[in-house]
C-alpha positions as protocol buffer text, in pm:
chain_id: "A"
residue {
  index: 1
  type: UNK
  ca { x: 9946 y: 8584 z: 11056 }
}
residue {
  index: 2
  type: UNK
  ca { x: 9751 y: 8883 z: 11176 }
}
residue {
  index: 3
  type: UNK
  ca { x: 9461 y: 9075 z: 11038 }
}
residue {
  index: 4
  type: UNK
  ca { x: 9477 y: 9457 z: 11015 }
}
residue {
  index: 5
  type: UNK
  ca { x: 9206 y: 9699 z: 10927 }
}
residue {
  index: 6
  type: UNK
  ca { x: 9331 y: 10029 z: 10815 }
}
residue {
  index: 7
  type: UNK
  ca { x: 9060 y: 10308 z: 10811 }
}
residue {
  index: 8
  type: UNK
  ca { x: 9105 y: 10659 z: 10713 }
}
residue {
  index: 9
  type: UNK
  ca { x: 8925 y: 10968 z: 10601 }
}
residue {
  index: 10
  type: UNK
  ca { x: 9068 y: 11178 z: 10332 }
}
residue {
  index: 11
  type: UNK
  ca { x: 8937 y: 11485 z: 10129 }
}
residue {
  index: 12
  type: UNK
  ca { x: 9214 y: 11549 z: 9874 }
}
residue {
  index: 13
  type: UNK
  ca { x: 9436 y: 11230 z: 9908 }
}
residue {
  index: 14
  type: UNK
  ca { x: 9733 y: 11281 z: 10145 }
}
residue {
  index: 15
  type: UNK
  ca { x: 9572 y: 11074 z: 10433 }
}
residue {
  index: 16
  type: UNK
  ca { x: 9498 y: 10800 z: 10178 }
}
residue {
  index: 17
  type: UNK
  ca { x: 9856 y: 10786 z: 10048 }
}
residue {
  index: 18
  type: UNK
  ca { x: 9973 y: 10730 z: 10419 }
}
residue {
  index: 19
  type: UNK
  ca { x: 9707 y: 10464 z: 10473 }
}
residue {
  index: 20
  type: UNK
  ca { x: 9847 y: 10281 z: 10153 }
}
residue {
  index: 21
  type: UNK
  ca { x: 10194 y: 10294 z: 10297 }
}
residue {
  index: 22
  type: UNK
  ca { x: 10087 y: 10166 z: 10625 }
}
residue {
  index: 23
  type: UNK
  ca { x: 9894 y: 9888 z: 10447 }
}
residue {
  index: 24
  type: UNK
  ca { x: 10235 y: 9799 z: 10255 }
}
residue {
  index: 25
  type: UNK
  ca { x: 10403 y: 9780 z: 10586 }
}
residue {
  index: 26
  type: UNK
  ca { x: 10155 y: 9536 z: 10742 }
}
residue {
  index: 27
  type: UNK
  ca { x: 10128 y: 9311 z: 10444 }
}
residue {
  index: 28
  type: UNK
  ca { x: 10523 y: 9297 z: 10450 }
}
residue {
  index: 29
  type: UNK
  ca { x: 10481 y: 9088 z: 10757 }
}
residue {
  index: 30
  type: UNK
  ca { x: 10248 y: 8851 z: 10589 }
}
residue {
  index: 31
  type: UNK
  ca { x: 9942 y: 9013 z: 10732 }
}
residue {
  index: 32
  type: UNK
  ca { x: 9608 y: 9031 z: 10580 }
}
residue {
  index: 33
  type: UNK
  ca { x: 9486 y: 9371 z: 10529 }
}
residue {
  index: 34
  type: UNK
  ca { x: 9169 y: 9555 z: 10466 }
}
residue {
  index: 35
  type: UNK
  ca { x: 9223 y: 9923 z: 10350 }
}
residue {
  index: 36
  type: UNK
  ca { x: 8881 y: 10095 z: 10409 }
}
residue {
  index: 37
  type: UNK
  ca { x: 8753 y: 10451 z: 10413 }
}
residue {
  index: 38
  type: UNK
  ca { x: 8514 y: 10636 z: 10628 }
}
residue {
  index: 39
  type: UNK
  ca { x: 8192 y: 10728 z: 10460 }
}
residue {
  index: 40
  type: UNK
  ca { x: 8193 y: 11087 z: 10311 }
}
residue {
  index: 41
  type: UNK
  ca { x: 7943 y: 11311 z: 10486 }
}
residue {
  index: 42
  type: UNK
  ca { x: 7979 y: 11647 z: 10294 }
}
residue {
  index: 43
  type: UNK
  ca { x: 7720 y: 11690 z: 9989 }
}
residue {
  index: 44
  type: UNK
  ca { x: 7832 y: 11668 z: 9652 }
}
residue {
  index: 45
  type: UNK
  ca { x: 7751 y: 12033 z: 9592 }
}
residue {
  index: 46
  type: UNK
  ca { x: 8005 y: 12124 z: 9813 }
}
residue {
  index: 47
  type: UNK
  ca { x: 8273 y: 11886 z: 9702 }
}
residue {
  index: 48
  type: UNK
  ca { x: 8228 y: 11988 z: 9333 }
}
residue {
  index: 49
  type: UNK
  ca { x: 8357 y: 12328 z: 9423 }
}
residue {
  index: 50
  type: UNK
  ca { x: 8705 y: 12186 z: 9547 }
}
residue {
  index: 51
  type: UNK
  ca { x: 8859 y: 12019 z: 9220 }
}
residue {
  index: 52
  type: UNK
  ca { x: 9127 y: 11838 z: 9425 }
}
residue {
  index: 53
  type: UNK
  ca { x: 8857 y: 11693 z: 9684 }
}
residue {
  index: 54
  type: UNK
  ca { x: 8630 y: 11576 z: 9364 }
}
residue {
  index: 55
  type: UNK
  ca { x: 8919 y: 11415 z: 9191 }
}
residue {
  index: 56
  type: UNK
  ca { x: 9032 y: 11226 z: 9504 }
}
residue {
  index: 57
  type: UNK
  ca { x: 8677 y: 11103 z: 9569 }
}
residue {
  index: 58
  type: UNK
  ca { x: 8645 y: 10984 z: 9192 }
}
residue {
  index: 59
  type: UNK
  ca { x: 8979 y: 10809 z: 9210 }
}
residue {
  index: 60
  type: UNK
  ca { x: 8910 y: 10613 z: 9534 }
}
residue {
  index: 61
  type: UNK
  ca { x: 8543 y: 10529 z: 9474 }
}
residue {
  index: 62
  type: UNK
  ca { x: 8643 y: 10157 z: 9466 }
}
residue {
  index: 63
  type: UNK
  ca { x: 8786 y: 10172 z: 9813 }
}
residue {
  index: 64
  type: UNK
  ca { x: 8536 y: 10012 z: 10053 }
}
residue {
  index: 65
  type: UNK
  ca { x: 8357 y: 10199 z: 10318 }
}
residue {
  index: 66
  type: UNK
  ca { x: 8456 y: 10073 z: 10662 }
}
residue {
  index: 67
  type: UNK
  ca { x: 8189 y: 9901 z: 10879 }
}
residue {
  index: 68
  type: UNK
  ca { x: 8213 y: 9822 z: 11244 }
}
residue {
  index: 69
  type: UNK
  ca { x: 8216 y: 9435 z: 11138 }
}
residue {
  index: 70
  type: UNK
  ca { x: 8569 y: 9530 z: 10987 }
}
residue {
  index: 71
  type: UNK
  ca { x: 8707 y: 9581 z: 11358 }
}
residue {
  index: 72
  type: UNK
  ca { x: 8546 y: 9274 z: 11474 }
}
residue {
  index: 73
  type: UNK
  ca { x: 8746 y: 9083 z: 11193 }
}
residue {
  index: 74
  type: UNK
  ca { x: 9068 y: 9253 z: 11248 }
}
residue {
  index: 75
  type: UNK
  ca { x: 9337 y: 9160 z: 11512 }
}
residue {
  index: 76
  type: UNK
  ca { x: 9461 y: 9508 z: 11504 }
}
residue {
  index: 77
  type: UNK
  ca { x: 9374 y: 9834 z: 11342 }
}
residue {
  index: 78
  type: UNK
  ca { x: 9497 y: 10174 z: 11224 }
}
residue {
  index: 79
  type: UNK
  ca { x: 9312 y: 10505 z: 11182 }
}
residue {
  index: 80
  type: UNK
  ca { x: 9413 y: 10797 z: 10984 }
}
residue {
  index: 81
  type: UNK
  ca { x: 9269 y: 11150 z: 10981 }
}
residue {
  index: 82
  type: UNK
  ca { x: 9321 y: 11511 z: 10883 }
}
residue {
  index: 83
  type: UNK
  ca { x: 9308 y: 11760 z: 11149 }
}
residue {
  index: 84
  type: UNK
  ca { x: 9006 y: 11939 z: 11220 }
}
residue {
  index: 85
  type: UNK
  ca { x: 9065 y: 12225 z: 11458 }
}
residue {
  index: 86
  type: UNK
  ca { x: 9293 y: 11968 z: 11661 }
}
residue {
  index: 87
  type: UNK
  ca { x: 9030 y: 11683 z: 11638 }
}
residue {
  index: 88
  type: UNK
  ca { x: 8970 y: 11403 z: 11408 }
}
residue {
  index: 89
  type: UNK
  ca { x: 8732 y: 11480 z: 11078 }
}
residue {
  index: 90
  type: UNK
  ca { x: 8383 y: 11413 z: 11141 }
}
residue {
  index: 91
  type: UNK
  ca { x: 8351 y: 11148 z: 10886 }
}
residue {
  index: 92
  type: UNK
  ca { x: 8588 y: 10939 z: 11102 }
}
residue {
  index: 93
  type: UNK
  ca { x: 8433 y: 11015 z: 11406 }
}
residue {
  index: 94
  type: UNK
  ca { x: 8088 y: 10915 z: 11294 }
}
residue {
  index: 95
  type: UNK
  ca { x: 8224 y: 10579 z: 11198 }
}
residue {
  index: 96
  type: UNK
  ca { x: 8381 y: 10554 z: 11549 }
}
residue {
  index: 97
  type: UNK
  ca { x: 8038 y: 10649 z: 11707 }
}
residue {
  index: 98
  type: UNK
  ca { x: 7886 y: 10351 z: 11528 }
}
residue {
  index: 99
  type: UNK
  ca { x: 8094 y: 10111 z: 11674 }
}
residue {
  index: 100
  type: UNK
  ca { x: 7902 y: 10087 z: 12024 }
}
residue {
  index: 101
  type: UNK
  ca { x: 7780 y: 9732 z: 11946 }
}
residue {
  index: 102
  type: UNK
  ca { x: 8114 y: 9548 z: 11904 }
}
residue {
  index: 103
  type: UNK
  ca { x: 8250 y: 9769 z: 12195 }
}
residue {
  index: 104
  type: UNK
  ca { x: 7979 y: 9673 z: 12434 }
}
residue {
  index: 105
  type: UNK
  ca { x: 8021 y: 9314 z: 12350 }
}
residue {
  index: 106
  type: UNK
  ca { x: 8401 y: 9330 z: 12402 }
}
residue {
  index: 107
  type: UNK
  ca { x: 8504 y: 9249 z: 12054 }
}
residue {
  index: 108
  type: UNK
  ca { x: 8752 y: 9546 z: 12020 }
}
residue {
  index: 109
  type: UNK
  ca { x: 8959 y: 9486 z: 12349 }
}
residue {
  index: 110
  type: UNK
  ca { x: 9301 y: 9357 z: 12335 }
}
residue {
  index: 111
  type: UNK
  ca { x: 9369 y: 9458 z: 11996 }
}
residue {
  index: 112
  type: UNK
  ca { x: 9652 y: 9659 z: 11855 }
}
residue {
  index: 113
  type: UNK
  ca { x: 9594 y: 10002 z: 11727 }
}
residue {
  index: 114
  type: UNK
  ca { x: 9784 y: 10287 z: 11605 }
}
residue {
  index: 115
  type: UNK
  ca { x: 9706 y: 10638 z: 11439 }
}
residue {
  index: 116
  type: UNK
  ca { x: 9844 y: 10861 z: 11162 }
}
residue {
  index: 117
  type: UNK
  ca { x: 9736 y: 11198 z: 11027 }
}
residue {
  index: 118
  type: UNK
  ca { x: 9810 y: 11540 z: 10907 }
}
residue {
  index: 119
  type: UNK
  ca { x: 9743 y: 11910 z: 10907 }
}
residue {
  index: 120
  type: UNK
  ca { x: 9815 y: 12217 z: 10674 }
}
residue {
  index: 121
  type: UNK
  ca { x: 10079 y: 12370 z: 10890 }
}
residue {
  index: 122
  type: UNK
  ca { x: 10357 y: 12235 z: 11093 }
}
residue {
  index: 123
  type: UNK
  ca { x: 10207 y: 12335 z: 11422 }
}
residue {
  index: 124
  type: UNK
  ca { x: 9829 y: 12287 z: 11299 }
}
residue {
  index: 125
  type: UNK
  ca { x: 9713 y: 12049 z: 11557 }
}
residue {
  index: 126
  type: UNK
  ca { x: 9860 y: 11697 z: 11441 }
}
residue {
  index: 127
  type: UNK
  ca { x: 9977 y: 11593 z: 11772 }
}
residue {
  index: 128
  type: UNK
  ca { x: 9653 y: 11715 z: 11950 }
}
residue {
  index: 129
  type: UNK
  ca { x: 9440 y: 11522 z: 11672 }
}
residue {
  index: 130
  type: UNK
  ca { x: 9634 y: 11207 z: 11736 }
}
residue {
  index: 131
  type: UNK
  ca { x: 9605 y: 11204 z: 12092 }
}
residue {
  index: 132
  type: UNK
  ca { x: 9227 y: 11292 z: 12084 }
}
residue {
  index: 133
  type: UNK
  ca { x: 9168 y: 10988 z: 11868 }
}
residue {
  index: 134
  type: UNK
  ca { x: 9373 y: 10770 z: 12097 }
}
residue {
  index: 135
  type: UNK
  ca { x: 9108 y: 10853 z: 12353 }
}
residue {
  index: 136
  type: UNK
  ca { x: 8879 y: 10618 z: 12206 }
}
residue {
  index: 137
  type: UNK
  ca { x: 9088 y: 10318 z: 12237 }
}
residue {
  index: 138
  type: UNK
  ca { x: 9100 y: 10362 z: 12616 }
}
residue {
  index: 139
  type: UNK
  ca { x: 8753 y: 10331 z: 12615 }
}
residue {
  index: 140
  type: UNK
  ca { x: 8763 y: 10017 z: 12371 }
}
residue {
  index: 141
  type: UNK
  ca { x: 9035 y: 9834 z: 12575 }
}
residue {
  index: 142
  type: UNK
  ca { x: 9240 y: 9830 z: 12284 }
}
residue {
  index: 143
  type: UNK
  ca { x: 9627 y: 9843 z: 12322 }
}
residue {
  index: 144
  type: UNK
  ca { x: 9773 y: 10143 z: 12179 }
}
residue {
  index: 145
  type: UNK
  ca { x: 10076 y: 10081 z: 11953 }
}
residue {
  index: 146
  type: UNK
  ca { x: 10277 y: 10423 z: 11961 }
}
residue {
  index: 147
  type: UNK
  ca { x: 10534 y: 10466 z: 11682 }
}
residue {
  index: 148
  type: UNK
  ca { x: 10772 y: 10600 z: 11939 }
}
residue {
  index: 149
  type: UNK
  ca { x: 11136 y: 10652 z: 11820 }
}
residue {
  index: 150
  type: UNK
  ca { x: 11159 y: 10290 z: 11696 }
}
residue {
  index: 151
  type: UNK
  ca { x: 11285 y: 10359 z: 11349 }
}
residue {
  index: 152
  type: UNK
  ca { x: 11500 y: 10631 z: 11179 }
}
residue {
  index: 153
  type: UNK
  ca { x: 11198 y: 10696 z: 10936 }
}
residue {
  index: 154
  type: UNK
  ca { x: 11036 y: 10839 z: 11253 }
}
residue {
  index: 155
  type: UNK
  ca { x: 11287 y: 11134 z: 11289 }
}
residue {
  index: 156
  type: UNK
  ca { x: 11273 y: 11179 z: 10893 }
}
residue {
  index: 157
  type: UNK
  ca { x: 10887 y: 11215 z: 10918 }
}
residue {
  index: 158
  type: UNK
  ca { x: 10915 y: 11496 z: 11184 }
}
residue {
  index: 159
  type: UNK
  ca { x: 10975 y: 11290 z: 11518 }
}
residue {
  index: 160
  type: UNK
  ca { x: 10617 y: 11256 z: 11619 }
}
residue {
  index: 161
  type: UNK
  ca { x: 10602 y: 10957 z: 11884 }
}
residue {
  index: 162
  type: UNK
  ca { x: 10229 y: 10936 z: 11904 }
}
residue {
  index: 163
  type: UNK
  ca { x: 10184 y: 10829 z: 11542 }
}
residue {
  index: 164
  type: UNK
  ca { x: 10264 y: 10925 z: 11184 }
}
residue {
  index: 165
  type: UNK
  ca { x: 10209 y: 11263 z: 11110 }
}
residue {
  index: 166
  type: UNK
  ca { x: 10277 y: 11498 z: 10807 }
}
residue {
  index: 167
  type: UNK
  ca { x: 10231 y: 11866 z: 10703 }
}
residue {
  index: 168
  type: UNK
  ca { x: 10004 y: 11897 z: 10400 }
}
residue {
  index: 169
  type: UNK
  ca { x: 10224 y: 11996 z: 10110 }
}
residue {
  index: 170
  type: UNK
  ca { x: 9931 y: 12151 z: 9941 }
}
residue {
  index: 171
  type: UNK
  ca { x: 9939 y: 11946 z: 9632 }
}
residue {
  index: 172
  type: UNK
  ca { x: 10289 y: 11841 z: 9634 }
}
residue {
  index: 173
  type: UNK
  ca { x: 10402 y: 11467 z: 9702 }
}
residue {
  index: 174
  type: UNK
  ca { x: 10447 y: 11368 z: 10039 }
}
residue {
  index: 175
  type: UNK
  ca { x: 10800 y: 11322 z: 10173 }
}
residue {
  index: 176
  type: UNK
  ca { x: 10920 y: 10990 z: 10143 }
}
residue {
  index: 177
  type: UNK
  ca { x: 11011 y: 11001 z: 10517 }
}
residue {
  index: 178
  type: UNK
  ca { x: 10636 y: 11016 z: 10587 }
}
residue {
  index: 179
  type: UNK
  ca { x: 10562 y: 10734 z: 10378 }
}
residue {
  index: 180
  type: UNK
  ca { x: 10856 y: 10525 z: 10521 }
}
residue {
  index: 181
  type: UNK
  ca { x: 10744 y: 10582 z: 10865 }
}
residue {
  index: 182
  type: UNK
  ca { x: 10373 y: 10473 z: 10779 }
}
residue {
  index: 183
  type: UNK
  ca { x: 10517 y: 10130 z: 10640 }
}
residue {
  index: 184
  type: UNK
  ca { x: 10727 y: 10109 z: 10969 }
}
residue {
  index: 185
  type: UNK
  ca { x: 10381 y: 10181 z: 11180 }
}
residue {
  index: 186
  type: UNK
  ca { x: 10215 y: 9922 z: 10980 }
}
residue {
  index: 187
  type: UNK
  ca { x: 10454 y: 9647 z: 11033 }
}
residue {
  index: 188
  type: UNK
  ca { x: 10494 y: 9727 z: 11407 }
}
residue {
  index: 189
  type: UNK
  ca { x: 10124 y: 9730 z: 11446 }
}
residue {
  index: 190
  type: UNK
  ca { x: 10098 y: 9398 z: 11263 }
}
residue {
  index: 191
  type: UNK
  ca { x: 10332 y: 9228 z: 11459 }
}
residue {
  index: 192
  type: UNK
  ca { x: 10207 y: 9321 z: 11783 }
}
residue {
  index: 193
  type: UNK
  ca { x: 9873 y: 9240 z: 11669 }
}
residue {
  index: 194
  type: UNK
  ca { x: 9984 y: 8880 z: 11628 }
}
residue {
  index: 195
  type: UNK
  ca { x: 10121 y: 8882 z: 11965 }
}
residue {
  index: 196
  type: UNK
  ca { x: 9796 y: 9003 z: 12121 }
}
residue {
  index: 197
  type: UNK
  ca { x: 9611 y: 8734 z: 11893 }
}
residue {
  index: 198
  type: UNK
  ca { x: 9828 y: 8470 z: 12046 }
}
residue {
  index: 199
  type: UNK
  ca { x: 9729 y: 8605 z: 12384 }
}
residue {
  index: 200
  type: UNK
  ca { x: 9354 y: 8610 z: 12324 }
}
residue {
  index: 201
  type: UNK
  ca { x: 9349 y: 8265 z: 12189 }
}
residue {
  index: 202
  type: UNK
  ca { x: 9538 y: 8136 z: 12485 }
}
residue {
  index: 203
  type: UNK
  ca { x: 9317 y: 8354 z: 12751 }
}
residue {
  index: 204
  type: UNK
  ca { x: 8997 y: 8178 z: 12591 }
}
residue {
  index: 205
  type: UNK
  ca { x: 9134 y: 7814 z: 12574 }
}
């Protein structure tokens, strides 16, 4: 079965919960999954002033930090990020910027990849962020897996065809529709990653 790396950045936890749901979806297909976080860049002196931020970091300290080798290992990957002015968070971008080695060696091409993320407002830049993140995959030669309108959960989650998105509920639990859509994206990506793995193996035989 396929191997899926799910790499996210989350400050107060919502993107993390979507990442976990995507992992559950991928695992339901039999895929081996690595749930990984982008390294934090903000100093503790700033984080400590935001109780929810500090609490989330402490609660997820055992989640491994992603490395480029995780992408080499994987047959497919999912990236999750909050919106930062219509762009991915700097923490996730720094991870991506460190992947030039495997990219230049052709080790990221022909692998399935999808995206998810959220913003503080309904029109807070979710789609712009996900589309900006997908620009990376054109350069890598990865195969973008849009969630499209391939499951009723997509409509319940707001109908974003580019990837799973959500509006930050500011402390409330994420709607079930968002997590269901994330599980669907995880399943969909894992299945397509398996097909692409078979293709790569046949091409190299």
